[in-house]
N, C-alpha and C positions, 0 to 999 in steps of 0.2 A: 274789085280789088285784085282778084286772081290774075287777070291779064296784066295789070300794072306790076304785080310781083313777078310774074313770069318774064316780062320784058326787062325788068331791073336785074333779075338773075342772069339773063342772057347777056345784056349789054355791060353790066358792071362787074360781073363775076365769072363770065365766060362759061356759064352752064350750057349744056346742050339743050335743045328744045324739049326733048323728052324728060331730062332731069329737071329742067325748070318747071315743066308742067306738074310733075309729081311733087316737087318741093313746094311750089305755090299752093297746091292742094293741101299738103301737110301744114303749111303755115296758116292757111285760112281756117284750119281745124284746131288750132291751139286753144286749149281750155282755160289756162291760167291767166289771170288778169295781168300779172307782171310781165309775162312772156308776150301777150298780145300788145301791151303798151310798148315794150321794147321793139317789137316788130313794126308798129306804126311809126315810132320815132325814127327807126332806120329807113323806112319807106319814104317818109316825108322829108327828113333832113339829113339822112346818112349818119345820124347819131347812133353809136354802138354802146348803148347803156349796159353797164356791167350788171348782170343778174347772177346772183349766187344761190346755189343749193349745195351746201357743204358736203363733200370737199371740192365741188366743182363750181366753176363760174364760166360765163361766156368768154372772158379774157383768157382764162387758163385753157379752155378747150381750143380756142383759136391759136394760142401760142404753142402749147404742148402737143396737140393732136392735129394741128393745121386745118381746123375746120373753118368754114366761112361763118360769119355771124348768123345767118339764117340756119345753118346746120347746127350750130351751138344751141340755138333756141329750141330746135326740134329735139336735140339730144336731151336737154334739161327737162322737157316735158316727158320724154320716154323714161328718164331717170326717176322722175317723180311717180310715174305709173308702174314701172317695173325695174327697180334699181339693179337687181341681180343680172338680168339680161343686158341692160345697158352697159353695165361695168364690164361684163364678159366680152362684149364687142370692142370696148376700148382696149382691153388686154390684147386682142388680136391685131389692133392697129399699131402696136408698139414694135 
């Protein structure tokens, strides 16, 4: 799955090879079932399921912070694990 993710990130989202490798690794390590399901749906059918962890959602992160769907999934996992650090990085992106 890691190679499939890497290739999709490169071809569909113009990630560099190095960024795609790191992102694919992070995506394969997602711990939460809803995030893993969102990833699999995106990988298989390009469906971008909206996943929420208030006050954030994948849709909000993509629209307001210009994240890709995979980046939004990774952010939500980080937010669940360390909300203070995750939110502080969002503040720097504004």
